N, C-alpha and C positions, 0 to 999 in steps of 0.2 A: 188365285184363291179357289179353293174347292169347298163345296157345301158340307156342313157338319150336321150330323144327326142331333136333334134336340130331344133329350129325355124328358119324360113327364114326371112331375113330383110336386110336393107341397111348395108354396111360394118361396120361403127362405132357401130351401134346397135348390129349387129351380133357378132362382136368381144367382145363387153361387155357381151353379153349373153353367149358366149362360155367361156369367162373368169370366169363368175359366176359358170358355170357347172364344169369347171376344179378345181376351188377353192373348191367347195363343195366336190368333189371327194377326193381331197388331204386332206381336213380337216377330212373327215369321214374315209378314208382308211389309212391315214398316208403316210409316204414316199413311193414313187413308181417311176417308169421310165416313159418316154414319151410313150413308147410302151404300158405300162399298161393303160395310160390315153387314148390312141387311142382306145384300145379294150373296155374300160369301157364307154367311151363317145359316140362312134360311129362317132367321127370326123375324118377327114383325117389326115395323118401324117403331111403334110405341115401346116394345120390349127392349130394343136396342137403345132407345133414348133413356129409359129408366136405368138400364144396366150401366150405361156410360156415365150417368150422373152418380151412381154408386161408386164406380171406379175412380171418378174424379174426386169424390169425397175422401176416398182412401189414399189419394195422392198418387194413383198409378197411371192416370192418363191426363192429358191437357191439350187444349187447342193450340195450334202453332200458326194459325193464319187461315186465309180463305183459299179454296181451290178454284179451279176453272169453272165458270158458269156454263150451263147448257141451255140457258134461256131464262132461268129464274134467278133467285138469290144464290150467290156463290156459297158452296157448302164449307163448313168449318172442317179443317183437316186436324185429325187427332194423332197424337203420338204416345207411345208407351214411355213412362218416366223411369228409365232404368236407374237413374240416380236417386230414386226414392229411398233406397236402402242398399245394403251390401251383404255379402255372405263371405265367410272365411273358411279356409281349408288349412289343416295342419297335418304334417306327416312326421310321426315320431320314428326316428331311425336309431340304430345302435350307437351312433356317435354324433348325431345332429338333429335339429328340428328345422323343418322347412315350412314356409307359410305362403299362402296365396290369398289375396283379397280380390273379389270380383263384384261388379255391379249386378243388377237384377237381369241384365241381358247376358250374363256370363262372360263379360269382358274383363280382362285383367286390369286392375287399377293399383295394385301394389303387391310386392313380394319381398321375402326375406329368408335368410338362412343363418342359423346360429349353431355353433359347436355345442356338443353336449358332453361335458366332462363327467367321468364316472362318479367322482365325489358328490356332484350336484345333480345326479340323475334319479333321485328318489321321486316317487309319485308327486309328493307335495312340491318339491323343487321344480319339477317339470311343469306342473300346473302354474306356478308362479311365473316361469319363463314364458309360457304360452300367453298368460294374461297380459304380461308386460309388452310382448311383441305385438299382439293383436291390437292393443290400445294405441301403441305407437303407430302402427299402420293406419288406423282410423284417423289419428290426429294429422298425419301427413296428407290425408285426403280431405281434411276439414269436415270429417264426419263425426257425429256424436255416437256414444255407445248405444243409444236408442235406435240408431239407424242400422246397427248390426242385427240382422234378422235370422241368421243361422250360422252355426259353427259345427263343422264336421271334422273329426280327428281320425286319422288312419294309424293303426297300430299293428306291428308285425307279431300278432298273437291271436289266439282264440278269444273272441269277444261275444259276450251275451249282449246283442244289440238292443234288445228290448229293455234291459235294465242298465245298460251303459257300463257293464262290468268287464274289465280285462281279466281273464282267468289266469293267464300266466304269460309273461314276456321273457323268453329265455335269454335275450341279449342283455337285459338289465337286471340288476339285483333289487329285490324288494318289491317286484311287480307280480304279486300273486293275489288274485281276487280283489283287484283294485277298483273301487267305484268311481272311475274316472269321470263318467258322465255327471254324477252327482257333485263331484268336486268342482268341475268347471261350471256347472249350473249355478253354483254359489257366486261365481265371479261375473257371469253374464246373464242378462235377462232373456236372451234369445233361446231358441230351440237348440239343444246340444245333442249331437249324435256321435257315438263312438263305433267304429267299424274296423274290421280286418283290412289291412292295407291292400292285400291282393284282390279282395272283392272290390275295393274302390278303384284299383287299377283297371279291372275289367269294366267297371262303370265308365271310367274315363275313355277307354278305347271305344266303347259303345257311343258315348257322347260326341267325341270329336276325333277319334283315332282310327285304327285299322278295322274296327268292328262296326262301323256305322251301317245301320240297316240290317244287321245280323241279329236275329231273335234267339238263336241257339248256338252258342259258341263257348269255348273254354280259353281262359287266359292263364298261362303257366309262367310264373316268375321264378327265375333261378338267379339268386344273388347270394347274400349272406345266408339265407334259408331257401327253401323250396316250397311253393304252394300253388294252388289253382283257384281261380275265380270261375264259377260255373254259372253261365247264363242260360236259363230255360224259359222259353216263351216270353222273352223280353224283360226278365227279372232275375236278379241274383238268387241262386238257390243256396241256402245256408245250412240246411239239414235240421233235424229235430233237436240236436244238442250244439248247434252252431259250429260244427266241425267239418261240414262238407268242404271238400277241396284241400284237406290237410294231407296232401300226397307225400309230403316229406317223411311221413311215418310209414309209408308202404314198405313191406318186407322185400328184401332183395334176394332173389333165388341164389342158393348155394353160398350166401354170405351171412344172412341175418335171419334169426327167428325171434328177434326181440319184440316184446310187447310195447305198444306206444306208451310213452311216458310224457305227460304234459309239460314237465319242468325241464326237459332235455330235448335237444335236437334229435330228429329221427335218423335212422341209419341211412336212408336214401339221401337225406339232407347233407349228412356228413361226407357222402361220396360225390354227390352231384353239385352241391353248393360251392361257392367260391373258396371258402376256407379249406374244403376237402381237396379241391384241385390244386391249390397252392401247397398244401401239405404233401400231396403225392409228388409234386415236382421238386420240392425242397428235399424230400427224402431221397429221391433219385440223385439229386445234385450232390448230396453228401457222399454218395458212393462213387460219383464220377464228376470231376470238375469240368468235364466237357459240356455239361448242361449250362446254358446261359442263365444269368441272373434275371429274375422277373420281379415285378412289383405288384402285379395283380393277376387274377385268373385269366382275364382277357388277353394278357401278354402271352400266355401259353398258347392260346388259340391263334394269336397272330404269328407265333413261331411255326405252328402247324401249317398255316396258310403260306408261309415263306418256304416250306419244304423240310423243316426240322423233323427227322424221323421219329425221335422219342416224343416230341410234342404231338405228332400225328397219331402215334399209338395211344397216347393218353386221351386225345380228342375222340378217337374211335371208340374207346372203352366207354366214355361218358355218353357219346351219341347212341351207343347200343342201349344203355339204360333209358335214355330219354325216348328213343324210338319205341321201346316196349311200353312206356307210360302213355305215349301218344296213341298207340294202337289200342291199348286197353281202354282208354277214355273214349276212343272212337267207337269201339265195340259196345260199350255200356251206354253211352249218351248219344251217339250218332250226331254230333254237332256239325254245323256247316263249315266251321273253321276252328283251328286251334292256333292261338297266337303265343309267341314266346317273348318274354321280356326279362328285365333284370340285367345285371352286369354280365352274367354268363349267358343267359337265355337269348339275349338280343344280339349275339355275335353271328354274323352272316355265315361264317365257316361251320358253326355248329348246325345251323339250319340246313346247309348244303349236305352235310353228312346224314342228318336225320331223314331228309327227303330221299337220299340214295338208299337208305336202309328200308324205307317203307315201300319202295317200288314194287316189291313182290306181292303186296296185298291185293287179293282179288275182289274183296268187298270191304265195307266200312272205310271206303276211301275218303280221306279228309284232307282238305287244304291246310297246309301248315305255313304260317307267315310270321313276320316279326312285328313287334309293337310299333305303332305309329307315333306314339307320344314319348317313348323312352322313359327317362327318369321323372318326367312330369305327369305320368299317367295317374298316380295316386292322388295328386292334388286336384287334377281336373275331374277325377271321379268324385272327389269330395264336393267340389263346386256343383257338379251335376246333382248330387244327392241333396244338397242344401237348397237349391233354387226353388223348386215347386212348393215345398212346405213353407218356405219363407214368404212367397207371394200369396199362397192360400191363407196364411196367417193374417195378412193384411185385409183379406176379404171378409173375415168373420166379424171383427168389431167394426164399428163405423168410425174409422180414423179420420184424421185431418191432414191435408197436404203439408209437406215439410219443405 
């Protein structure tokens, strides 16, 4: 354990700040005694005793027995009660809903995936599905709805996070200016957050993926669409109109002068995204039956890795586009690392081509790597986003153990 700085403030604020410090120590170090917390936090013994009593009243800590004696009365050993509540993550995709339920230590305790059929993909229908599946996950863990302390939903769209409004979701019909946060808040009593899925994926990589310890990085996802989550000084940068990172709308030199349109995919998205790659391959295949049949964009890159000349040509075209984006982002933001994720972005052969194309850069050198969490990055980012507000919410009122 290392000592924490203790800020000075009014008693209620000071107690809450001290409670956060002690909880963080307990979550990081595991079960320990009050004396351990005094040494690690720098707080006085009476302060630690008072704060521990407050945390016990909120149901967040409990004694689990006596520790080793050093000559006097054996100390009580305290532990963080991760089972006090749970947080839920939901990822809305073009054809499915994915769910993850975690305890207050961020440990997975339940998950689910359901198909999303287009006739039943309206905002109200999706809300109904989310409500039903989350409640089912809670029941399977013998948890009540009151124990759900946070719900974070990732959406492949521009989102006004403050108001919980999905501005437009291109992949589904009827998703324009949808107050999704308010709709779900009517179903659950907990805090509800709606966020762009790529921003959550970046949060996930920061929490437990390939960006752990990185304060300034960019996560680029290339799948059905193309987007970027931008981390600046340890936090997601969303921009003044919530559109930071919408790189799918970047203009492509010599190809597009289109203005960004919120209800349509961007030109770069159409070229670099999975549907665009498949479309190019299928178009070439219609002209020449020598082209092998593929089921997804990653199959084309697999063919390139196996030596197929036409697949290698298509891969090099897309890698050139991506290398330009990586270099532009490196010049503008100077991040420590740029990570690639998504069905297309997470392919090792694409990374290899991009790294080769970037070798001539004399400055703005940036490390490029692959996602460490793959398809689960969005859900883990949502769990990370939900945890601290959930725990802080228990510290404000004087709750009772459950």
